[in-house]
C-alpha positions as CSV (number, residue, x, y, z in Angstrom):
1,M,79.6,77.6,115.4
2,F,83.2,77.3,114.5
3,V,85.7,74.6,113.5
4,V,89.4,74.7,114.3
5,C,92.4,72.6,115.1
6,G,96.2,72.9,115.0
7,A,98.5,75.9,115.1
8,K,98.4,78.7,117.6
9,E,97.7,81.4,115.0
10,H,94.4,79.7,114.1
11,L,93.4,79.3,117.8
12,D,94.2,82.9,118.4
13,T,92.1,83.9,115.5
14,L,89.2,81.8,116.8
15,N,89.5,83.3,120.3
16,F,89.2,86.8,118.8
17,S,86.2,85.9,116.8
18,L,84.6,84.1,119.8
19,R,85.0,87.3,121.8
20,A,83.3,89.3,119.0
21,L,80.4,86.9,118.6
22,K,79.8,86.7,122.3
23,R,79.6,90.5,122.5
24,F,76.8,90.7,119.9
25,S,74.9,87.4,120.2
26,H,73.2,85.6,123.1
27,F,72.8,82.4,121.0
28,S,74.7,79.3,122.0
29,I,78.2,79.0,120.3
30,L,79.7,75.6,119.6
31,V,83.3,74.8,118.6
32,V,84.1,71.5,116.9
33,T,87.8,70.6,117.2
34,D,90.4,67.9,117.7
35,L,91.8,69.0,121.1
36,K,94.9,66.8,120.9
37,R,96.1,68.7,117.9
38,N,95.7,72.2,119.4
39,E,98.8,74.2,120.4
40,V,96.9,76.5,122.8
41,A,93.6,76.5,124.7
42,I,90.3,77.6,123.3
43,D,88.8,80.4,125.4
44,H,85.3,78.9,125.6
45,P,83.3,76.8,128.1
46,S,84.3,73.1,127.8
47,D,80.7,72.0,127.6
48,Q,80.3,73.9,124.3
49,I,83.4,72.4,122.8
50,I,82.9,69.1,120.8
51,D,86.1,67.1,120.7
52,I,86.4,64.8,117.7
53,R,89.4,62.6,117.1
54,V,90.6,62.8,113.5
55,T,92.8,60.2,111.8
56,E,96.5,61.1,112.2
57,S,97.0,60.5,108.5
58,Y,95.5,63.9,107.9
59,N,97.5,67.1,108.5
60,H,95.9,69.9,110.5
61,H,94.5,71.6,107.4
62,Q,92.9,68.4,106.1
63,A,91.6,67.7,109.6
64,S,89.9,71.1,109.8
65,I,88.2,70.5,106.4
66,Y,87.2,67.0,107.5
67,L,85.4,68.4,110.6
68,K,83.9,71.3,108.7
69,T,82.3,69.2,105.9
70,G,81.3,66.5,108.3
71,L,79.5,68.7,110.8
72,H,76.2,66.8,110.3
73,K,78.0,63.7,111.7
74,F,79.2,65.4,114.9
75,L,76.3,67.6,115.9
76,P,72.8,66.7,117.2
77,M,70.7,67.7,114.2
78,G,67.1,67.3,115.4
79,D,65.2,70.5,114.8
80,H,68.3,72.8,115.2
81,L,69.3,75.4,112.7
82,Y,73.1,76.0,112.7
83,C,75.2,78.8,111.3
84,Y,78.8,77.8,110.5
85,L,81.5,80.5,110.6
86,D,85.2,80.3,109.6
87,T,87.4,81.4,112.4
88,D,88.4,84.6,110.5
89,V,84.7,85.7,110.2
90,V,84.1,88.5,112.8
91,A,80.7,89.7,114.2
92,L,80.5,93.5,114.1
93,N,77.0,94.3,115.5
94,A,73.8,92.9,117.0
95,N,72.3,92.3,113.6
96,V,74.5,89.2,113.3
97,T,71.6,87.0,114.7
98,K,69.4,88.0,111.8
99,V,71.5,85.7,109.6
100,F,69.2,82.9,110.7
101,N,66.3,84.6,108.9
102,Q,68.2,84.1,105.6
103,Y,67.9,80.3,105.6
104,I,66.4,78.6,102.6
105,T,66.3,74.8,102.5
106,P,68.2,72.7,101.8
107,I,71.3,74.8,102.6
108,T,72.3,78.5,102.3
109,F,75.8,79.9,101.6
110,A,77.1,83.3,100.7
111,T,78.7,84.1,97.4
112,D,82.4,84.4,97.0
113,H,84.2,87.7,95.9
114,C,85.3,86.1,92.6
115,R,83.8,83.7,90.0
116,M,84.5,80.0,89.4
117,N,87.1,80.6,86.7
118,G,88.9,83.1,88.9
119,F,89.0,80.6,91.7
120,S,90.1,77.8,89.5
121,P,93.9,78.2,89.9
122,Q,93.4,78.2,93.7
123,A,91.7,74.8,93.6
124,I,93.6,72.9,91.0
125,N,97.4,72.3,90.6
126,C,97.8,74.0,87.2
127,D,100.4,76.6,86.1
128,C,97.9,79.3,85.3
129,A,98.7,81.4,88.4
130,Q,102.4,80.8,88.2
131,M,104.3,83.9,87.3
132,P,107.5,83.8,85.1
133,N,110.6,83.8,87.4
134,E,111.7,87.1,86.0
135,L,108.4,88.9,86.7
136,Q,108.2,87.3,90.2
137,S,111.7,88.4,90.9
138,L,110.9,92.0,89.9
139,I,107.8,92.0,92.2
140,D,109.7,90.6,95.1
141,S,112.6,93.0,94.5
142,Y,110.4,96.1,94.5
143,A,108.3,94.8,97.4
144,S,111.5,94.4,99.4
145,E,112.9,97.8,98.4
146,F,109.8,99.7,99.3
147,K,108.7,97.6,102.3
148,H,109.3,100.5,104.6
149,L,106.9,102.6,102.6
150,M,104.0,100.2,102.5
151,K,102.9,101.3,106.0
152,N,101.8,104.6,104.3
153,Q,99.0,102.7,102.5
154,A,96.8,103.3,105.6
155,L,97.7,107.0,105.6
156,V,96.8,107.4,101.9
157,E,93.5,105.4,102.3
158,N,92.6,107.6,105.2
159,V,92.9,110.8,103.2
160,I,91.0,109.4,100.3
161,N,88.2,108.4,102.7
162,Q,88.2,111.9,104.1
163,W,87.9,113.2,100.5
164,R,84.8,111.0,99.9
165,L,83.3,112.3,103.1
166,F,84.1,115.9,102.1
167,K,82.4,115.5,98.8
168,K,79.2,114.2,100.4
169,R,78.8,117.7,101.8
170,F,78.2,118.9,98.2
171,P,75.3,116.9,96.7
172,L,75.5,118.8,93.5
173,E,79.0,117.5,93.0
174,Q,77.8,114.0,93.6
175,A,75.1,114.3,90.9
176,K,77.6,115.7,88.5
177,N,80.0,112.9,89.2
178,E,77.3,110.3,88.7
179,W,76.5,111.8,85.3
180,F,80.0,112.1,84.0
181,D,81.0,108.7,85.4
182,G,78.1,107.1,83.6
183,L,79.4,108.5,80.3
184,L,82.7,106.7,80.6
185,K,81.9,103.7,82.7
186,D,84.4,100.9,82.2
187,H,86.7,103.2,80.0
188,Q,89.6,103.9,82.3
189,E,91.7,105.5,79.4
190,L,88.9,108.0,78.6
191,Q,88.4,108.8,82.3
192,T,92.1,109.7,82.5
193,K,91.7,111.9,79.5
194,R,88.7,113.6,81.0
195,A,90.6,114.2,84.2
196,H,93.5,115.7,82.2
197,L,91.1,118.0,80.3
198,L,89.5,119.2,83.5
199,R,92.9,120.1,85.0
200,L,93.9,122.0,81.9
201,T,90.6,124.1,81.9
202,S,90.1,124.6,85.6
203,P,88.6,128.1,86.1
204,K,90.8,128.5,89.2
205,L,93.9,128.7,87.0
206,P,95.4,132.1,86.4
207,R,94.2,133.7,83.1
208,H,97.6,133.5,81.5
209,R,98.0,129.8,82.4
210,L,94.5,129.1,81.0
211,L,95.3,130.8,77.7
212,Y,98.5,128.9,77.4
213,N,96.8,125.6,78.2
214,Y,94.0,126.2,75.6
215,L,96.5,127.2,72.9
216,F,99.1,124.5,73.4
217,H,97.3,121.6,75.1
218,V,93.5,121.8,74.8
219,F,92.9,122.8,71.2
220,P,95.6,120.5,69.7
221,N,94.2,117.5,71.5
222,Y,90.4,118.0,72.1
223,R,87.4,119.3,70.1
224,R,84.4,121.1,71.4
225,S,81.0,120.9,69.7
226,L,79.3,124.2,68.7
227,G,76.3,125.3,70.7
228,I,76.7,122.9,73.6
229,K,79.5,122.2,76.1
230,Q,80.6,118.9,74.8
231,W,84.3,117.9,74.5
232,K,85.7,115.0,72.5
233,D,89.1,113.6,71.9
234,L,90.6,113.4,68.4
235,K,89.1,110.0,67.9
236,G,85.6,111.3,68.6
237,N,85.1,109.9,72.0
238,V,82.9,112.1,74.2
239,L,84.8,113.1,77.4
240,L,82.5,115.8,78.7
241,D,78.8,116.5,77.8
242,E,76.8,119.3,79.4
243,G,74.1,119.4,76.8
244,P,70.3,118.9,77.1
245,D,70.6,115.3,78.4
246,Y,72.9,116.5,81.2
247,H,70.5,119.2,82.3
248,R,67.6,116.8,82.2
249,F,69.6,114.4,84.3
250,M,70.4,117.1,86.9
251,N,66.8,118.3,86.9
252,E,65.6,114.8,87.8
253,H,68.0,114.9,90.7
254,G,66.6,118.2,92.0
255,F,69.1,120.7,90.6
256,F,68.3,123.5,88.2
257,C,70.8,125.8,86.4
258,N,70.4,129.5,85.7
259,T,72.0,129.7,82.3
260,N,72.6,133.5,82.7
261,T,74.6,133.2,85.9
262,N,75.6,129.6,85.6
263,Q,74.5,129.0,89.1
264,W,72.6,126.0,90.4
265,S,69.6,126.0,92.7
266,D,67.4,123.4,94.2
267,A,63.6,122.9,93.6
268,E,62.9,125.7,96.1
269,E,65.2,128.1,94.2
270,R,67.9,128.1,97.0
271,L,71.4,128.3,95.7
272,V,73.3,125.0,95.9
273,P,76.9,125.3,96.8
274,E,79.6,124.2,94.4
275,I,82.4,122.1,95.8
276,T,85.0,124.4,97.3
277,K,88.2,122.5,96.5
278,T,89.6,120.3,93.8
279,Y,90.9,116.9,94.5
280,D,94.5,118.1,94.2
281,E,93.9,121.0,96.5
282,F,92.4,118.7,99.1
283,L,95.4,116.4,98.9
284,A,97.7,119.4,99.2
285,D,96.0,120.4,102.4
286,H,96.9,117.0,103.8
287,N,100.5,117.1,102.6
288,L,99.8,114.7,99.7
289,R,100.4,114.8,96.0
290,L,99.4,112.1,93.4
291,N,101.7,111.7,90.4
292,N,99.3,110.6,87.8
293,S,101.8,109.2,85.3
294,E,103.5,107.1,88.0
295,E,100.3,106.6,90.0
296,A,102.5,107.1,93.0
297,W,102.0,109.2,96.1
298,Y,104.3,111.9,97.3
299,T,104.4,114.5,100.1
300,A,103.8,118.1,99.0
301,A,107.6,118.6,99.3
302,G,108.2,115.8,96.8
303,E,109.2,112.9,99.1
304,L,108.1,109.5,97.8
305,L,105.4,108.2,100.2
306,L,103.8,105.2,98.4
307,P,105.0,103.9,95.0
308,N,103.0,101.9,92.5
309,I,105.0,98.7,92.0
310,T,103.1,97.7,88.9
311,K,104.0,101.0,87.2
312,L,107.7,100.6,88.2
313,I,107.7,97.1,86.7
314,E,106.1,98.4,83.4
315,R,108.7,101.2,83.1
316,N,111.7,99.0,83.9
317,S,110.9,95.7,82.1
318,T,109.1,94.4,79.0
319,Y,106.1,93.3,81.0
320,W,102.8,95.3,81.1
321,Y,99.7,94.9,83.2
322,D,96.0,95.1,82.2
323,A,94.1,96.0,85.3
324,A,90.7,95.4,83.7
325,T,91.4,91.7,83.3
326,D,94.1,91.3,86.1
327,T,96.5,89.9,83.5
328,W,100.2,90.4,82.9
329,Y,101.6,90.4,79.3
330,D,105.1,90.2,77.8
331,K,106.5,92.5,75.1
332,H,104.8,90.3,72.4
333,N,101.4,90.8,74.1
334,N,101.3,87.2,75.2
335,R,99.6,86.5,78.5
336,V,102.2,85.4,81.0
337,F,100.1,85.4,84.2
338,V,96.4,85.3,84.5
339,N,94.2,84.7,87.6
340,E,91.6,82.6,85.8
341,C,91.3,79.4,83.9
342,N,88.8,76.5,83.2
343,H,90.9,73.7,84.8
344,L,88.6,73.3,87.8
345,K,85.6,73.0,85.4
346,G,87.4,70.2,83.6
347,A,88.5,68.4,86.7
348,I,85.0,68.4,88.1
349,K,83.8,66.7,84.9
350,K,86.7,64.3,84.7
351,D,87.1,63.3,88.3
352,F,83.5,63.4,89.5
353,G,81.4,63.2,86.4
354,V,79.6,66.5,87.1
355,E,79.0,69.0,84.3
356,V,79.3,72.7,85.2
357,T,77.8,74.6,82.2
358,Q,78.8,78.1,83.4
359,A,82.6,78.5,83.5
360,D,82.2,81.9,85.2
361,W,79.5,80.8,87.6
362,Q,79.3,82.9,90.7
363,H,80.4,80.2,93.1
364,W,79.7,80.0,96.9
365,N,82.0,80.9,99.7
366,G,82.4,78.3,102.5
367,G,83.1,80.9,105.2
368,V,79.5,81.2,106.4
369,F,76.6,78.8,105.8
370,L,73.3,77.8,107.4
371,F,72.2,74.2,107.6
372,D,69.7,71.9,109.4
373,K,68.5,68.3,109.1
374,D,67.3,69.0,105.5
375,S,71.0,69.7,104.6
376,I,72.3,66.2,105.5
377,A,72.2,64.7,102.0
378,F,74.1,67.8,100.6
379,L,76.6,67.8,103.4
380,D,77.2,64.1,103.1
381,T,78.0,64.4,99.4
382,W,80.3,67.4,100.0
383,H,82.1,65.5,102.8
384,K,82.7,62.5,100.6
385,L,83.8,64.4,97.5
386,T,86.2,66.4,99.6
387,L,87.8,63.4,101.2
388,D,88.1,61.8,97.7
389,A,89.8,65.0,96.4
390,F,92.4,64.7,99.2
391,L,93.7,61.6,97.2
392,L,93.7,63.3,93.8
393,P,97.1,64.9,92.9
394,N,95.6,67.5,90.7
395,W,93.4,68.9,93.5
396,K,94.7,71.3,96.1
397,T,93.6,70.8,99.7
398,R,90.5,73.1,99.7
399,D,86.8,72.5,100.2
400,Q,85.3,75.1,97.8
401,G,86.1,73.2,94.6
402,T,84.2,70.2,95.9
403,L,81.5,72.6,97.2
404,I,81.0,73.8,93.6
405,T,80.8,70.1,92.5
406,T,78.2,69.4,95.1
407,V,76.1,72.4,94.2
408,W,75.9,71.4,90.6
409,K,75.4,67.7,91.3
410,F,72.3,68.7,93.3
411,G,71.1,71.3,90.7
412,L,71.3,74.1,93.3
413,Q,73.3,76.6,91.2
414,N,70.4,79.0,91.2
415,Q,69.7,78.7,94.9
416,P,69.4,82.1,96.7
417,T,72.4,83.1,98.7
418,L,73.1,85.0,101.9
419,A,73.0,88.8,101.8
420,S,76.5,90.1,101.5
421,Q,76.3,91.8,104.9
422,F,76.4,88.3,106.5
423,N,79.7,87.3,104.9
424,F,81.3,90.5,103.7
425,I,84.7,89.5,102.3
426,A,87.1,92.4,103.1
427,D,89.6,91.9,100.2
428,Y,92.7,94.1,100.8
429,Y,93.5,93.9,97.1
430,H,90.0,94.4,95.6
431,P,90.4,96.7,92.5
432,T,87.1,98.6,93.0
433,M,86.2,98.2,96.7
434,T,86.6,101.3,98.8
435,Y,86.6,101.6,102.6
436,E,84.3,104.5,103.6
437,G,85.3,104.4,107.3
438,D,83.3,103.3,110.4
439,L,83.3,99.7,109.0
440,T,81.3,100.7,105.9
441,F,82.3,99.7,102.4
442,R,81.4,100.3,98.8
443,V,82.1,97.5,96.4
444,K,81.9,99.8,93.3
445,D,81.3,103.5,92.7
446,G,77.6,104.2,92.4
447,E,76.6,101.2,94.4
448,P,75.1,101.4,97.9
449,T,77.4,101.2,100.9
450,I,77.4,98.0,103.0
451,S,77.8,97.9,106.8
452,P,78.5,94.2,107.5
453,S,77.2,92.3,110.4
454,L,79.8,89.5,109.7
455,I,83.1,90.5,108.1
456,H,85.4,87.9,106.6
457,I,89.1,89.0,107.0
458,Y,90.8,86.2,105.1
459,H,94.1,87.9,104.7
460,H,95.9,90.8,106.4
461,W,94.5,89.6,109.7
462,G,96.0,91.8,112.5
463,D,97.6,94.2,110.0
464,K,98.0,97.4,112.0
465,D,98.7,99.4,108.8
466,W,95.3,98.6,107.5
467,A,92.5,100.9,108.5
468,V,89.9,98.1,108.3
469,W,91.7,95.9,110.8
470,N,92.2,98.8,113.2
471,D,88.6,99.6,113.1
472,V,87.5,96.0,113.6
473,E,89.9,95.6,116.5
474,N,88.6,98.9,118.1
475,R,85.0,97.7,117.7
476,I,85.7,94.4,119.4
477,L,88.2,95.4,122.1
478,S,86.9,98.8,123.1
């Protein structure tokens, strides 16, 4: 079931999602709305549309939240089990109906893609997510200057996805990457150093270039341990390690090295192919080149294809960005913009008397949830707290802050949540999420892929330059 009212864009989104859900589910679909507010018609049978008049004192956004949190008041509860979907949640396959198997009383939600302290500036009227005017102006300026190049994001992502698929043809390479990535997990600076060392010592380089690199770049900056192939930087950090532990790891993954020939074989002594191209060579075959210092993409001929605006700001201002914490700093290393705070935690305690003991609690996302008659007490409290929050000047018009409040008020903070495939939040800006193609994602390297049954496209809806949207549209409209 869906809730919607108001502007054409929201009704168009609903109609697309209705089309998707009808394609993959035979279950009844209800829409709760205030018909007199809607700019366009809902493409759905009228007997499955529940028309509720909402007070005119609420704007369309508040009216939608009023209907959503008050569903238990407008639906026949009885013995029915309902699944609520935001209008920007799209069904992708027939497994969507299996969401009902996930229900755990008294109510079941999915988790959000961030934690409570990261969501806090979006729920409370504080200044934590307010950039300095100078920094915001720089971002806006570069975004405007390079707007015509942003369409190339899809092109670059497509080639990167092709590279991932290419590497899968070489399982030995995958095992090696898993080993080396494990060494330097969460150490981006050391990963960059290792990549630099590998480029300098590539056996595919001409002999004279290798000799030059070793003499003037490798030996002055890196150290190799005697007896084993282990490289360290001048601070003693291990960048590469092909010692006994490495070979033990590879053996456990079914690969065995002949130390005389330096060739790898599988358990049946068949030679295992090494990867045939480096990343740079693969990019060159697709007319791409990555400038590592700029983190910008060029054509092979040197034409700028996709800039990194963050790096441009760092080079041309006194601000710098820490990707690990998603934080901007000024020249004095003072934080000037951060996407997290504890103001929501404080407001929940002050305004509603509920103590949230985990500031970074993995809060729930209101885009998909299952409910029945056992959920009424929870929904009634969520509804009331949300309407109360409409009147509080420090609270933004959202329902997730009051959802957090309700969860902790009922002591449900450890309640099991929906599997991510039933509310997969496709975050265009997610720092580690990768799109593997064919509507398959990987949230972090080394983690299993996810093929969602319900995908939550909460921004960049309809973006024709985004491979994810194009594949969703092709799936639904084809």
